[in-house]
N, C-alpha and C positions, 0 to 999 in steps of 0.2 A: 563456491560461494562462502564456504566456511573459512578457508585458509587465505583467501584473497587472490585477486587476479594476478597481481604482480609477483607474489611470493611463490606461486606454483609454476614450475617450468614445464616445458614440453617433455623433458626427460622424466619428470615426476609423473606426468599423465601417462606416458608410455609404460612406465614401470607399474603403476597402479592397475592399468588395464591389461598388462601382460602382452603388450604388442610393441612393435618397433615405432620409433618416431617417423620412419618412412611411411608406415601405414597411416599414421595420423595425417601426415602431409599429403597423402593421396586423397583425403577428404576435405582438408582445410589448407588454404593457400599459405597461411601463416598464423601465428598466435592471435593476432588481432581478429582475424575472421572467426577463429574458435571462440574467443571472448565474446564477440558480437552474437554469435549463434547461441551461446550459453545464456547471455543476458536476456536476449529476446525470447528464448525458450521459457525462462522463468516468467517474464512479462506476459507471454501468451497464456501460460497456465493460469496466472492470476486473473487475467482478463476473462478467460473462459469461465472460471469459477464465479467471478462477479456477475457475468452475464447470466449464468444459470440461477444465481440467487435473485437477480432482478426479474427474471422471467417468471418467478413464482408469484409476482404481484402481491407481496405481503404488505402489511402495514409498513409505511415508510420508515418508522422508527425501528421496528424489528429488522427491516432490511439493512439499515446501517449497522446495527449490532451484529447481524449475521456476516456482513462483509468484513467488519473489523475482525471477528473471530477467525474467519477463513484466511484472511491475509496474515494474521498473527501465526496461524498454524503453518502456513506456507513458508514464511520467512524465519520461523523458529528463533525469534529473539536474536537475530544476527547483529543487532546494534548498529546497523547501517554502514558497516565498514566497506562492503563491496561497492556501495554507491560512491563513497569518498574516493576509493581507488579508481573507479571508472572516471570520475571527474578529473582526477589528477593525471592518470596515465593513458586514458582513452577518451579524451574530451569529445571527439566526434560521435562515438558510440553513446556516451552519456547524454549529449544534446539530442540525439535521435530518440533515445529512450524517454527523455524528459518530454519531448513533443508528443510522443505516443501516449504517455501517461496523462499529460494535460488534456489531450483530446478525449480520452476515455473517461477521465474523471469529470470533465465538463459535461459530457453526455449523460453520465449516470447521476451526477449530483443534481443537475438541472431537472432531470426527469423525477428524481426523488422529491425535490422541493415542490415541483408542480403537482405531483400526486399528493403530497402532504397538505398542500393548500386546498386542493379539491376535496380531500377527506376531512378538512377542518382541524387537522392536527398541527399545521404550521400556520403562522400569521398570514393573512391575506395580502398585506402590503409588502411582502418580500419581493425584491428584484432577484429572480432566480439566477440570472447570468452573473450579477455582481456577487451574490452570496456564494455561488459555485467557485468563482475566482478566489474569494477570500478563503474558502475551504481548501482549495488546492494549494494556495500559498502557505496556509497554516500547516497542512500536512507535510509539506516539504521543509518548512522551518523547524518542525518538531524533530527532524533528523539531524539538526545541528548539534554536534557533540560538545561544542563550546557552551551552548546554552543549556543543554540537557545531558550532562555527563552520565555515561552508562554506569559509573560507579554509584551515582546517586539515584538515577531514574531508570528503571527497567523499561523496555519498549512496551510491555503490557501496561504498566502504570501510566505511561504517557498516552497511549491509545485510549485507555479507559477514561482518564481524566479529561482529555481533550474532547472526546465524543460527547460526554455529559455536558461539558461547557458549551460546545457548539449547539447542541440540541436545546439547552435551556434558553439560548438566545433567539431561537426561531419558533418554538412551540407555542401553541395556544393553551388555554386552561385544559381543554380536552387532551391535547398532546402531552401536557405535563403529567396528567394522571397516568397515561400510558408509560411515560418515561419513568415515573416513580415506581410503578408496578414492575417494570423491567429491571430497574436497579435493585429493588428489594429482592426479587426472585433470583438475581444473579450475583448478589454480593458474595464475595469470598471472605474467608477468615482473616485475610491480611488487610482488609479495608476497615 
């Protein structure tokens, strides 16, 4: 994940693990199957973490901030290079991951919106399916390095600013109080 799927060879992996390439190939048919397993392993870890956060049934605003923090810790400011390499060199794996991510985000975001409406934190007139699709599209667009250069915008900055922007568009007055409280309590020195 840190060095990129294309730049790391099977020899590099064997050397790092202190095993032969033959041993690796006894578990994986080829490098593509290894890349797929690694990518989906990361995705599964993230999905499990998000599911456990959602299972807490917290305030929907708190839930989104907890998910953001969890994902940021897992991806460790990787600047989205692995995703770009997957799209370029392993498009079938990238497409499969995209579909998995879409389905999971739609499920979680829709549930979050519906819960927020029920609790009076989000506006009643929201179309949960539509807003979930906008959220998914935006989250993927934020990874575009041509729009958001890593030299100018850290992934933490992007995630923080977008989440506040998104929430301000859907919260009620009651939700805005919660959002302001959360922002005030979690402001860092660099803001």
